[in-house]
N, C-alpha and C positions, 0 to 999 in steps of 0.2 A: 422712228417708231420705238426703237429700243429705249431711247432716252425717255420718251413719254411714258412708256410702260413702267420704267423704274421709278419715275416720279409718282405715278399713280399708286404704286405699292407703298411708297414712303408716306403719301398722304393717308392711305388707309390705315397704316400702322399708327400714325399720329392720332387719327380719329379714334381708334380703339383705346389708345392710352387716355385720351381726354374723357371718353365715356366712362372708363373704369375709375378715373379720379373723381368724376362727378358723382358716381354711385357711392364712393367712399364718403364723400363730403355729405351726401344726403343722409347716410346712416349715422354719421357723427352728430349731425344736427338733430336727428330724431332721438338719439340717446340723450343729448343735452336738454331736450325739451320734455323728459319724463317728469311725472308728477312727484312732488315731495312725499306724498303718502306711500308710494311704492318704496321709496328709499327708507322710510321709517319702518315699514314692515320687514324689509330686508335686514335692517340693522337689528330689529328685535329678534328675528329668527337666528341671526348670527350670535347675538348675546346669549340666547337660550341654549344654543348648541355649545357655546363656550362654557357655560355653567355646568351643563351635563358632563362635558369633558373634564372639568375641574373636579366635579364630584367623583367621577370614575377614577381620576388620578388619585384622589384622596383615599378611595377604597383600595386601590392597588397599593398605595403606600402602607396603609394599615395592614393589608394582607402580607406585604413584604416583611413588616415588623413581626407579624405572627409567625411567618415562615422561618425568620431568623431565630426567633425564640424557640420554635420547635426544633430547628436544627441544633441549637445550643443544647437543648434538653437531650436530643438524640445523641449528640456527641458525648455528653456526660454519661448517659446510659451505656454507650458503646465503650467508653473508657472503663466503666465499672465492670461491664461484661468481659472486656479484655483482661482486667485484673483477676476476675473470677476464673476465667479460662486459664490464665497462667498458673493460678493456684491449683486448679484442678489437674493441669498437666504435671505440675510438680508432685502433687499427691499421687497421681497415676504412675509417674516415673518411680517415686519412692516405693509404691506398692509393687510395681513390676520388679524393681531391684530386690525388694524383700522376698518376692515369690521366687526369683532366680536364686537368691541365697538359700531359701528353704529347699528348693529343688536340688541345689548343690549339696546341702546338708543331708537331705534324704538319700541322694545318690551315694554320698560318702558313707552314710550309715548302712545303706544296702550293701555296698562293697565291703565294708567292715564286717557286716553280718555274714556275708558269703564267705569271707576269709576265715572268720571264726568258725563257721560251720565246717569248712574244709579242714581246719586245724582240729576241730572236735572229732570229725570222722577219722582223721589221720591218727589222733591220739587214741580213739577207741579201737582202731585197728592195731595199735601198738600194745603189745603185752608187756607191761612193766615187770610182771612176775617172771616172765621168761628171761628178762635181762638180769633180774636179781637172783633167780634160782636156775642156774644153768645145769640141767640134768642131761648127762650123756653117758657114753660107755667107753671103757678102756680095757679092751680084751675081755676077760671074764668078769671084770668089775663094772658095776654101775657107779657113776660118779655124780656128785652134786657140787657145783662150783669148783671142779677139779679135784675134789676130795674123794678118795676111793672108799667104798663101803664093802667090807668083807675081808677075808683072809684066805690064803692058799698055802698049802705046805711048801711050795717052792717060792712063794712070795709073801712073806710075813709083813703085812701092813701094820704100822705102829698103831697102838690103841689111841694115841692122841689124834691121829688122822681119822680113825673110825668114829671116835666120839664127836669130832667136829662135823663129820658128814651126817651123823645122826642128829646133831643139833640143828643143822641146816634143814634137814628133812622135817623135823618137828616144827621148826619155825614156818616152813611152807604150809604144813597142815593147819597150823593155828592161823596163819594169814588168810588162807582160803576160807576157813570157817568165818573169820571176822569180816572179810570182804563181802561175803554173801549173807551176812547176818544169820549164821547158822549156829546151833548149839549141838555139840557132840553129846549123844544120848547117855553114854555110860562113863566117859572118862574126861579128865581135865588135864591139859598139858601145862606144865610150869616151865616156861622157856628160860633157860639159863645157859645158852650157848653150848659148850662141850659138856656141861654138867646138867643138862635138862633132866627134869623128873616128870613123872606121871602118876596120877592117883585115880582110883575108882570113885565115882560120885557118891557111892554109898559110904565110903571111908575117905573123906577128903584130906584127912591128916596123915593117912598112911601112904607117904610118898615113896615111890620106887624109882631107882636110878636108871635112867635111859642112857647109860654109859657104862662101859666095862673097863677092866684093867688087866695088867699082866698076870695077876694072881687068879684070874678067872679060870685059867686052865686047871687049877687044882680043884675048883668047885664043880667040875663036870661030873664028878662021881656022886654029887648030891642032887636030889630032885628038887624042882621048883625054885630054882635060884631067882633072886630078885631081878637080875638083868633079863633073864628069859621071860619072866612074868611081865616086865616093862615092855619088852619087844612084842609080846603077844597083845598087850593092851594097845600099843601104838598101831599095830597092824589092824586091829579092830577099828581104830579111829579112821585109818585110811579106807577101810572097807565101808564104813558108814558114809564117808564123803562120796565114794564111788557109787554107792547105792542111791544116794540123793541125786547125784549128777546124771545117772542113767535116765531119770524121769524127765529131764529137760534137755538132754543132749540131742543135737540134730542128727538126721540120718547120715549126713556127710561125715560126722565125727565117728559114728559107729559105736561099738561096744568097747568097754575097757579091755585091754589086752589080756589081763589075767584075773581069774576068779579068786575071791578071798573068802575063806571059811574058817572062822575062829582063829587058830594059830597057823593056818596053812594057806599057801598061795600057789597058783599055777594054772594049768589047763586040765580038763577032765582026764583022769587017769594018770596024771603027772603032777600031783599036788605035793609041794615041798613045805616042810616045817620051817618056821621062822626062828625056832629055838636054836640056841647054840649048843646047849648041853645034849650029849649023846647024839650029836649030829656030825656029819662030815663037813670039813671046811668048804669043799667045793659046792656041796648042796646048800649050805648056809649062805655062801656068797651068791649063789644063783637065786635063792629066795629073796635076798636083799635087792638084787638086780631087778627081779620081777616087781618088787614093791616100788622101786624108783620109776620103773616103766609106767606103772599105774599112776604115779604122781605126775609124770610128764603128760599123761592123758588128761589128768585133772587140770593141768595148766591150759591145755588146748580147750577144754570145756569152759573154763573160766573166762577165756577171751571171747567166747561166742555168746554166752548167755548174759542177760541183764540182771544185775544184782537186785535183790529184794529191796524196795524202798526203805530208807532209813527209818527206824522206829518200829518196823515189823520184823519179828524174829520168826525163824522157821526151825523147827526141830528136825535134825537129821534122822532119817529112817534108820532104825536099828537092825532091820532085816539084812541077812547076809547077801552079798552080791552073787547072783547066779551066773 
């Protein structure tokens, strides 16, 4: 039975194979028997589709050429823009470098200006006149640049030293008046070192000697000696400067140490004559010391005030110093 069952299965499989082959043959025969008109229609449709594809391909090729041309144009424009950008960057770098250089120059100028201002303040605070005219004291004597002004019975200073000290004092008064563009109201100094002279403005040719000599001792018995008159006129010049300085002196500077009235100088109740004739050497020397003290006060005043602008003259007040 098993053998017959196996043979039955084999026969069934062979039968299915034959049936499938028969169906394939029938389909092939049906395809071969199609009408020629169907084939023609199929060929026409295929040809039409082929033409459409060719036209589309041609359009695509044309578009490709246009795209390539556009890309070439864009590439040229980009190259031009890159060149312009490079030029702009170069100009920007040059401008930035110039700005940095200007900033450095401005900083340098600002630093130079600050340095100059510091130097100017330092120079303004430096009194040149104090260095040129060193007024100090040596015992009973007042000194100017180390030269003693006066005489004592126990210490007879040479007239050459006294005259040199008077020459320095006169030069200081003349320098202060010129530095502040001031005119002395009554007198004019003729600076000639140890042989300085002075004149009244009403008699400019009548020069009086602001210097003495050893023979002056003999002239003490006569009144109104030329040297005493010159000393009085010079003291009035100092008094006129002091009177002018008082109007612009700061509170910190205070008043001049000694009052000047005509031919006398000192403090209230203790006024001393500047004249040598009929005077004691000690008192005359003290009066000269007082005068140098006022001149030293004028030096301090000069270093504090601002000089009158050049071209503007100020007349020194002639009123006595109170």
